C-alpha positions as CSV (number, residue, x, y, z in Angstrom):
1,X,0.0,0.0,0.0
2,X,1.4,3.4,-1.0
3,X,1.9,6.1,1.6
4,X,-0.8,8.3,0.0
5,X,-3.3,5.4,-0.1
6,X,-2.6,4.6,3.5
7,X,-3.0,8.3,4.5
8,X,-6.3,8.4,2.6
9,X,-7.7,5.5,4.5
10,X,-6.6,6.8,7.9
11,X,-8.2,10.1,7.0
12,X,-11.5,8.5,5.9
13,X,-11.5,6.5,9.1
14,X,-11.1,9.6,11.2
15,X,-13.9,11.4,9.2
16,X,-16.4,8.7,10.2
17,X,-15.1,8.6,13.7
18,X,-15.8,12.3,14.2
19,X,-19.3,12.0,12.8
20,X,-20.6,12.1,16.4
21,X,-18.5,15.1,17.5
22,X,-21.0,17.7,16.4
23,X,-24.1,15.7,17.0
24,X,-24.9,17.4,20.3
25,X,-24.1,21.0,19.3
26,X,-26.1,20.5,16.0
27,X,-29.2,19.6,18.0
28,X,-28.6,21.9,21.0
29,X,-31.2,24.5,20.1
30,X,-33.8,21.6,20.1
31,X,-32.4,19.8,23.1
32,X,-32.5,22.8,25.4
33,X,-36.2,22.8,25.1
34,X,-36.9,19.1,25.0
35,X,-34.5,18.3,27.9
36,X,-35.4,21.5,29.8
37,X,-31.8,22.8,30.2
38,X,-30.4,26.1,31.1
39,X,-27.5,27.4,29.1
40,X,-25.2,26.4,31.9
41,X,-26.6,22.9,31.9
42,X,-26.4,22.7,28.2
43,X,-22.8,23.8,28.3
44,X,-22.0,21.1,30.9
45,X,-22.7,18.3,28.4
46,X,-20.2,19.7,26.0
47,X,-17.8,20.1,29.0
48,X,-18.4,16.4,29.8
49,X,-17.5,15.4,26.3
50,X,-14.4,17.5,26.2
51,X,-13.3,16.5,29.6
52,X,-13.7,12.8,28.8
53,X,-11.9,13.3,25.5
54,X,-9.0,15.1,27.3
55,X,-8.6,12.3,29.9
56,X,-8.7,9.7,27.2
57,X,-6.2,11.5,25.0
58,X,-3.8,11.7,27.9
59,X,-4.0,8.1,28.9
60,X,-4.0,6.7,25.3
61,X,-1.1,8.9,24.3
62,X,1.0,7.8,27.3
63,X,0.1,4.2,26.5
64,X,1.0,4.5,22.8
65,X,4.6,5.4,23.7
66,X,4.8,2.0,25.5
67,X,2.7,-0.5,23.5
68,X,2.6,1.2,20.1
69,X,0.2,3.7,18.5
70,X,-1.3,1.2,16.1
71,X,-2.6,-1.1,18.9
72,X,-4.1,1.8,20.8
73,X,-5.7,3.2,17.7
74,X,-7.5,0.0,16.8
75,X,-8.7,-0.8,20.3
76,X,-10.0,2.8,20.8
77,X,-11.8,2.6,17.4
78,X,-13.6,-0.5,18.5
79,X,-14.8,1.1,21.8
80,X,-15.8,4.3,19.9
81,X,-18.1,2.3,17.6
82,X,-19.8,0.7,20.6
83,X,-20.3,3.8,22.7
84,X,-21.5,5.9,19.7
85,X,-24.4,3.5,19.2
86,X,-25.1,3.4,22.9
87,X,-25.4,7.2,22.9
88,X,-27.8,7.1,20.0
89,X,-29.9,4.4,21.7
90,X,-30.1,5.7,25.3
91,X,-29.5,9.5,25.4
92,X,-33.0,10.9,26.1
93,X,-32.5,13.4,28.9
94,X,-30.0,15.7,30.4
95,X,-28.5,13.1,32.7
96,X,-28.4,10.2,30.2
97,X,-27.1,12.6,27.5
98,X,-24.3,13.7,29.8
99,X,-23.3,10.2,30.7
100,X,-23.4,8.6,27.3
101,X,-21.9,11.6,25.4
102,X,-19.0,11.5,27.9
103,X,-18.5,7.8,27.5
104,X,-18.4,8.3,23.7
105,X,-15.7,10.9,24.2
106,X,-13.6,8.7,26.5
107,X,-13.6,5.9,23.9
108,X,-12.5,8.3,21.1
109,X,-9.2,9.5,22.7
110,X,-7.0,6.8,21.1
111,X,-8.0,7.7,17.6
112,X,-6.5,11.2,17.4
113,X,-3.0,11.6,18.9
114,X,-2.1,8.0,17.9
115,X,-3.0,9.0,14.3
116,X,-0.6,11.9,14.6
117,X,2.1,9.5,15.8
118,X,1.5,7.1,13.0
119,X,1.7,9.8,10.4
120,X,4.9,11.3,12.0
121,X,6.5,7.9,11.6
122,X,5.5,7.7,7.9
123,X,6.2,11.2,6.7
124,X,9.4,13.4,6.9
125,X,9.3,17.1,7.7
126,X,9.1,18.1,4.1
127,X,5.6,16.5,3.8
128,X,4.5,16.1,7.4
129,X,2.6,19.4,7.6
130,X,0.5,18.5,4.6
131,X,-0.1,14.9,5.8
132,X,-1.2,16.1,9.3
133,X,-3.3,18.8,7.5
134,X,-5.2,16.0,5.8
135,X,-5.8,14.3,9.1
136,X,-7.3,17.4,10.7
137,X,-9.2,18.2,7.5
138,X,-10.8,14.7,7.6
139,X,-11.9,15.5,11.2
140,X,-13.5,18.7,9.9
141,X,-15.2,16.8,7.2
142,X,-16.7,14.5,9.8
143,X,-17.9,17.4,11.8
144,X,-19.4,19.1,8.7
145,X,-21.2,16.0,7.7
146,X,-22.5,15.6,11.2
147,X,-24.1,19.1,11.0
148,X,-25.4,18.5,7.5
149,X,-27.0,15.2,8.6
150,X,-28.6,17.1,11.5
151,X,-30.0,19.6,9.0
152,X,-31.7,16.7,7.0
153,X,-32.8,14.5,9.9
154,X,-34.0,17.0,12.5
155,X,-37.1,18.1,10.6
156,X,-38.1,14.4,9.9
157,X,-37.2,12.4,12.9
158,X,-36.1,14.9,15.5
159,X,-32.9,14.5,17.5
160,X,-33.3,10.6,18.0
161,X,-32.9,10.1,14.2
162,X,-29.9,12.5,14.1
163,X,-28.3,10.6,17.0
164,X,-28.8,7.3,15.2
165,X,-27.5,8.3,11.8
166,X,-24.4,10.0,13.1
167,X,-23.9,7.2,15.7
168,X,-23.2,4.7,12.9
169,X,-20.2,6.7,11.7
170,X,-17.6,5.3,14.1
171,X,-18.6,1.7,13.1
172,X,-17.8,2.6,9.5
173,X,-14.6,4.3,10.7
174,X,-13.5,1.1,12.5
175,X,-13.9,-1.0,9.4
176,X,-11.9,1.5,7.3
177,X,-9.2,1.8,10.0
178,X,-8.8,-2.0,10.0
179,X,-8.1,-2.1,6.2
180,X,-5.4,0.5,6.7
181,X,-3.6,-0.9,9.7
182,X,-4.2,-4.7,9.8
183,X,-0.9,-5.5,8.2
184,X,1.1,-2.6,9.7
185,X,3.9,-3.4,12.1
186,X,3.6,-2.0,15.6
187,X,6.3,0.6,16.1
188,X,7.7,1.4,19.6
189,X,10.5,4.0,19.9
190,X,13.0,3.0,22.5
191,X,14.0,5.5,25.1
192,X,17.6,6.0,26.2
193,X,18.3,5.6,29.9
194,X,20.0,9.0,30.2
195,X,17.0,10.9,28.9
196,X,13.8,11.9,30.9
197,X,10.4,13.4,30.1
198,X,11.3,16.5,32.1
199,X,14.4,17.2,30.0
200,X,12.9,16.3,26.6
201,X,9.6,18.1,27.1
202,X,9.2,20.2,30.2
203,X,12.5,22.0,29.7
204,X,12.1,22.2,25.9
205,X,11.1,25.9,25.4
206,X,9.7,25.4,21.9
207,X,7.6,22.4,23.0
208,X,6.2,24.4,26.0
209,X,5.3,27.4,23.9
210,X,3.5,25.1,21.5
211,X,1.7,23.3,24.3
212,X,0.6,26.6,25.9
213,X,-0.5,27.9,22.5
214,X,-2.5,24.8,22.0
215,X,-4.2,25.2,25.4
216,X,-5.6,28.6,24.4
217,X,-6.3,27.6,20.8
218,X,-8.5,24.8,22.3
219,X,-10.2,27.2,24.7
220,X,-11.2,29.3,21.7
221,X,-11.9,26.6,19.1
222,X,-13.9,24.0,21.2
223,X,-16.2,26.5,22.8
224,X,-16.8,28.1,19.4
225,X,-17.7,24.7,17.9
226,X,-20.0,23.9,20.9
227,X,-22.0,27.1,20.8
228,X,-21.9,28.5,17.2
229,X,-24.9,26.4,16.0
230,X,-27.0,27.8,18.9
231,X,-25.6,31.3,18.1
232,X,-26.7,31.0,14.5
233,X,-30.1,29.8,15.5
234,X,-30.5,32.8,17.8
235,X,-29.2,35.1,15.0
236,X,-31.8,33.7,12.6
237,X,-34.6,34.0,15.2
238,X,-33.7,37.6,15.9
239,X,-33.7,38.3,12.2
240,X,-37.3,37.0,11.9
241,X,-36.7,33.5,10.4
242,X,-39.4,30.9,10.7
243,X,-39.1,29.2,14.1
244,X,-39.7,25.7,12.7
245,X,-36.7,25.7,10.3
246,X,-34.2,27.6,12.5
247,X,-32.4,24.6,14.0
248,X,-31.9,22.9,10.6
249,X,-30.8,26.1,9.0
250,X,-28.4,26.8,11.8
251,X,-27.0,23.3,11.4
252,X,-26.4,23.8,7.7
253,X,-24.7,27.2,8.3
254,X,-22.5,25.8,11.0
255,X,-21.6,22.9,8.7
256,X,-20.3,25.5,6.2
257,X,-18.0,26.9,8.8
258,X,-16.5,23.4,9.3
259,X,-16.1,23.1,5.5
260,X,-14.0,26.3,5.8
261,X,-12.0,24.6,8.6
262,X,-11.5,21.6,6.3
263,X,-10.1,23.8,3.5
264,X,-7.9,25.5,6.1
265,X,-6.5,22.3,7.5
266,X,-5.8,20.8,4.1
267,X,-3.9,23.9,2.9
268,X,-2.3,25.5,5.9
269,X,-0.3,22.5,6.9
270,X,1.2,22.3,3.4
271,X,1.7,26.1,3.4
272,X,3.7,25.8,6.7
273,X,5.9,23.2,5.0
274,X,6.9,26.0,2.6
275,X,6.8,29.2,4.8
276,X,7.7,27.8,8.2
277,X,5.5,26.9,11.1
278,X,5.8,30.3,13.0
279,X,4.6,32.5,10.2
280,X,1.5,30.5,9.5
281,X,0.7,30.1,13.2
282,X,0.9,33.8,14.0
283,X,-1.2,34.9,11.0
284,X,-4.0,32.4,11.7
285,X,-4.1,32.9,15.4
286,X,-4.4,36.7,15.0
287,X,-7.2,36.4,12.5
288,X,-9.1,34.0,14.7
289,X,-8.7,36.3,17.7
290,X,-10.2,39.3,15.8
291,X,-13.2,37.1,14.7
292,X,-13.8,36.0,18.3
293,X,-13.9,39.6,19.5
294,X,-16.3,40.5,16.7
295,X,-18.7,37.7,16.0
296,X,-20.9,37.8,19.1
297,X,-21.8,41.4,18.6
298,X,-23.1,40.7,15.1
299,X,-26.0,38.4,16.3
300,X,-28.7,40.9,15.1
301,X,-26.9,41.7,11.8
302,X,-28.0,40.4,8.4
303,X,-27.3,36.7,7.9
304,X,-24.9,37.4,5.0
305,X,-22.6,39.4,7.3
306,X,-22.8,36.8,10.1
307,X,-22.0,33.9,7.7
308,X,-19.1,35.8,6.1
309,X,-17.4,36.5,9.4
310,X,-18.2,33.0,10.6
311,X,-16.6,31.5,7.5
312,X,-13.4,33.4,8.1
313,X,-13.6,32.4,11.8
314,X,-14.0,28.7,10.9
315,X,-11.0,28.9,8.5
316,X,-8.6,30.7,10.9
317,X,-9.6,28.9,14.2
318,X,-8.9,25.4,12.8
319,X,-6.2,26.2,10.3
320,X,-3.5,26.3,12.9
321,X,-4.4,22.9,14.3
322,X,-2.2,20.8,11.9
323,X,0.6,23.3,12.1
324,X,0.6,23.1,15.9
325,X,0.7,19.3,15.8
326,X,3.4,19.3,13.1
327,X,5.6,21.7,15.0
328,X,5.4,19.6,18.1
329,X,6.4,16.4,16.3
330,X,9.5,18.3,15.1
331,X,10.3,19.7,18.6
332,X,10.1,16.5,20.6
333,X,12.0,13.2,20.2
334,X,9.8,10.4,18.8
335,X,10.2,8.3,21.9
336,X,8.5,11.0,24.0
337,X,6.0,12.3,21.4
338,X,3.1,10.3,22.8
339,X,3.7,11.6,26.3
340,X,4.1,15.2,25.0
341,X,0.9,14.9,23.0
342,X,-0.8,13.4,26.1
343,X,0.2,16.4,28.2
344,X,-0.9,18.8,25.5
345,X,-4.2,17.0,25.2
346,X,-5.1,16.9,28.9
347,X,-4.4,20.6,29.2
348,X,-5.8,21.7,25.9
349,X,-8.9,19.7,25.9
350,X,-9.3,20.3,29.6
351,X,-9.4,24.0,28.8
352,X,-11.7,23.2,25.9
353,X,-14.0,21.4,28.3
354,X,-14.2,24.3,30.7
355,X,-14.8,26.9,28.0
356,X,-18.3,25.9,26.8
357,X,-19.5,25.8,30.4
358,X,-18.0,29.3,31.1
359,X,-19.5,30.5,27.8
360,X,-22.9,29.3,28.8
361,X,-22.6,30.9,32.3
362,X,-21.7,34.2,30.6
363,X,-24.8,33.9,28.4
364,X,-27.0,33.2,31.4
365,X,-25.5,36.2,33.2
366,X,-25.9,38.6,30.4
367,X,-29.4,37.6,29.1
368,X,-32.9,37.4,30.7
369,X,-33.8,33.8,31.8
370,X,-36.0,31.7,29.4
371,X,-35.7,33.9,26.4
372,X,-33.6,33.4,23.2
373,X,-30.2,35.0,24.1
374,X,-29.8,38.3,22.3
375,X,-26.4,39.3,23.9
376,X,-23.6,37.0,22.7
377,X,-20.7,39.5,22.5
378,X,-19.2,39.1,26.0
379,X,-19.2,35.3,25.7
380,X,-17.3,35.4,22.4
381,X,-14.9,38.0,23.8
382,X,-14.0,35.4,26.4
383,X,-12.9,33.1,23.6
384,X,-10.9,35.9,22.0
385,X,-8.8,36.3,25.1
386,X,-7.6,32.7,24.5
387,X,-6.9,33.4,20.9
388,X,-4.8,36.4,21.9
389,X,-2.6,34.3,24.2
390,X,-2.2,31.7,21.5
391,X,-1.0,34.5,19.1
392,X,1.6,35.6,21.6
393,X,2.9,32.1,22.1
394,X,3.2,31.6,18.3
395,X,5.1,34.9,18.0
396,X,7.6,33.7,20.6
397,X,8.7,30.8,18.5
398,X,12.0,30.9,16.6
399,X,11.2,32.3,13.1
400,X,13.0,29.7,11.1
401,X,12.6,26.8,13.5
402,X,11.8,23.6,11.5
403,X,13.0,20.9,13.9
404,X,14.2,17.4,13.0
405,X,12.7,14.0,13.2
406,X,15.8,12.2,14.5
407,X,15.3,9.9,17.4
408,X,16.1,6.7,19.1
409,X,16.0,3.3,17.4
410,X,12.6,1.6,17.1
411,X,11.3,-1.8,17.6
412,X,8.6,-3.3,15.4
413,X,6.3,-5.9,16.8
């Protein structure tokens, strides 16, 4: 199997795995009413998902350094297929939604950082940005499809049908992953006795800047993903759209933002191969920050303006994801990459888990209870503060730092 064919299959698998990622945000405007949730309670389900994903990423990344990324990826994919179907079958209230959506997230952790590790082993620095860009783009494709599916299924079968259709995605992803990895050797990078995690990662200035930048990138991005469908529904409502079609229309519009993220991921990683990681990171983080500060105040503006700003936002907010991952693979020795990704994940997705909850609390504090929120600006400003810190971290990187992929010998099992 050629490297490009292998990469294509891993990406397709990841796209189907992430089909469940936007299921809850896509149906949030309906679920708040049917499950009788405040904005804070609604945000807590997204928080549960992100927290579960963060813990799972940390554990699976740590484990992948020791037993191999391939093994962890396939086991996690199997669990993801089971829990996604369980969520579709049993999530029918706030409590059951919180429990089963969190379980779905916990099972997914071994399908992300392990994929980064597998790609880092396959592709050198001259192509790695583009390869990881394809991985992130495939995740965006899954999220966009999730929102598009919601737009089709919500008017016909309500949220249960949406849950069912998107819940089948990880099962398909498992089948595709197996075709890509069944004959692959398991690679385990051997660590030298005189090297430690503290020296290789915690005292590595470039790695720490990238990890801190990722934390605040996640704060901004994950809360934006969680709440933007509801924001669009509120914007359409305030502009006089028919109440019955608002949720579906908002899902379609949010899907378009993820399509922009897909385009960004598939191009910005490759652009960073040519221009350097720092240049691309600074530009994208700065644009995303400006959009965070602006978008919430546009809730009552014409839909064309909101969609235009949102499209730029979707492009910039996700475009730096593959670049951040590529830069970290080049800053840390392969034997410690899983542990570094695990640390980055628990902190980044931990911040991303708190952000939707805080966003919802700000909405509750700045709007009258019970009504469709009309003031969204302050909640989005909170996200922009994270984007600003991410921009500063990117600016502090060495301008021409490209890193190397040299490391310790490997064993294949």
